[in-house]
N, C-alpha and C positions, 0 to 999 in steps of 0.2 A: 533696798531692792535686791542688792547683792546677797543679802542674808537669805531672802526668800528663794532666790535662784539657787543658792548653795544648798539650802534645805531640800528644795524640790529635786535638784540634781542628785543630792545624796540619797534622797528617798528613791528616786528612779534607779540609781546605781545599786542600792540595796535590794530593790525589787528585782532587778535584772540578775543579781548574784543569787538571790534566793530561788529565782526561776531556774537558773543554771544548775544550782544544787539539787533542786527538785527533779530536773530532767536526768541528772546523773544518778540520783537515787532510784528513779523509775527504771533507768537502764540496768542498774545493778540488780534491782528487784526482778526485772525481766530475765537477766542472766541466771539469777538464783532459781527462778521457776524452770528455765530450760534445763539447768543442771539437775534440778530435782526430778524433772521428767526423764532425763537420761538415767539417773540413778534408779528411778522406779522401773524403767525397762530392764536395766541391768539386774536389778533385784528379782524381777519376774523371770528373766532368763536363768539366773542362778537357781531360783526356786524350782523351775522345770527340770534343770539338770540334776538338782538334788532329788527330786521325785523319781527321775529315771534311775539314778544311782541307788536309791532306796529300793525301788522295784527290782532292780538287778540283784541287789543284795538279798532281798527276800527270796527271789528265785533260787539263788545260790544256796541259801540256808535250807530251802525246801529240798534241793537236790542232795545236800549233805545229810539231811534227816532221812531221806529215802535211802541213801547209801548206807547210813548207819542201821536203818531198819533191815535192809537186805543182809548186811553183815550179821546183825542180830539173828535174823531168820536162818542164815547159814550156820551160825553157831548152834542154834536150836536144833536144826536138822542133824548136825553132827552129834549132838548129845543124845538124840533119840535113835541114832543109827541109820538115819536116812541119807547121810552124806555119800555113802557108797553107791546108792541108787542114783543120787543126783550126779555124782562124778561119772558114773557109767553112762548116764544119759548125755552128759556133756561130751564125754569121749566119743560116744557113738555119733553125736551130731557133728563133732569135729572131723571124724573119719568120713562121714557122708559128704561133708563140704570138700574135703581133700579129694575123695573119690570123684565127686562131680567135677571139680576143677581139672583133675587128671583126664577124665573122659572128654571134657570140653577141649582140652589141649590136644588130645589124640585126634578128635574129630577135625579140629582146625588144621592140623598137620596133614591128615588124610585128604581133606578137602583141597588144600593147596597143591598137594601132589596130583590129585585128580585133575585140577584145573590146568596144571602144567602139561599133563598128558593130552588133555582136550585141545589146548592151544597148539600143541605140536602135531595135531591131526591123528594121534593114536587113540582113535575113538573106541576100539574094543577094550583096551586097557582102562581108559577113562570110564567107560560104561560100568565095568566091573567094580571100580573103586566107588563111583557114585551110587551104585546099587547097594554096596555094603553100608554106606553112610545112611541111605534112606531107610534101610531095614532097621537100623538102631535108632535113627533120629527121624521119625516120620514127619515131623513138623518142619523140617528143613526144606523149604520150597525152592531155594536156589539150587541145592543139590539135585532135587527131583527134576528141575528144569534141565539141568545139564545132563542128567541121566537119560531123559527122553531124547535130547538132541544127540547125544553120543550114540544111543541105540539106533536112531534114524540114520545118522551119517556113517555108521560102521558098514551098513549095507542097505542102500536106499531101495534096492529091488527086493529085499527080503520081506515079503508081505506077512510072514509068520510073526514078525515083531510088531506089527501094526496095533494089535489089540493092547499090548503092554504100553506102547507109546500113547495111544488114545486114552487109556486109563490114567496115565500120569498127567496128560493134558487136561482131562476132566478135573482132576484134583487141583491142578494149578489154577484153572479158571474159577473153581469154587472158592479158592483162597486169594483171588485177584492177583495172582503171581505169574500169569501167562504174558510173555513178551511178544513182540511182533514176529520174531523168528519162529516161536512155537506155534503161533496162529498160522503162519505160512506153511509150516510142516503139517499141521492138521488139515489145511486146505489141500495140500499136495496128496496126502494119504486118501482123503475122501475122493478127490478127482481120480486117483489111480484105482480106488475100489470101484467107482462107478464105471470106469473103463473096463475093468476085469469082469464085472457083472454083465456088461452088454454083450 
């Protein structure tokens, strides 16, 4: 009986060992599958980065080819005598850009000076400065607004200036650049005109 018990016990022990080995192998297989999944994700990510790098490289190559094409075209223009014309056009464009920048700078300085005069209450001088600015730069609505205000405040009783002020206010309103102060000035002029006409 002991032999049977030993055989059965041995068999159960072997069965348990094989079951444990099988569980360990299943767990290892599960880990391998998880690692394979991570490696697949990593591979896909690297593949996307590779695609992006290749796309960027292709774009850079196209830019280089375009640059080479431009240089080839410039060499061709030089050989057929067109480079002087091309250089002249570039120089003219550069001069225009410099002139525009200088004019813009002059306008900015003039505008700042005019604003200082306006804030100090020197309305006659401010008006003259803003008038010059709006003559050369008709689209400058801020200067036009201060021009109308300066003209009005330099002598509120001077009805001869009303037409010019109202003309500026009309332009400001058409360009949605009229502020509350300008609207009040307009109302004040109309109220005074009605009082004069009565």
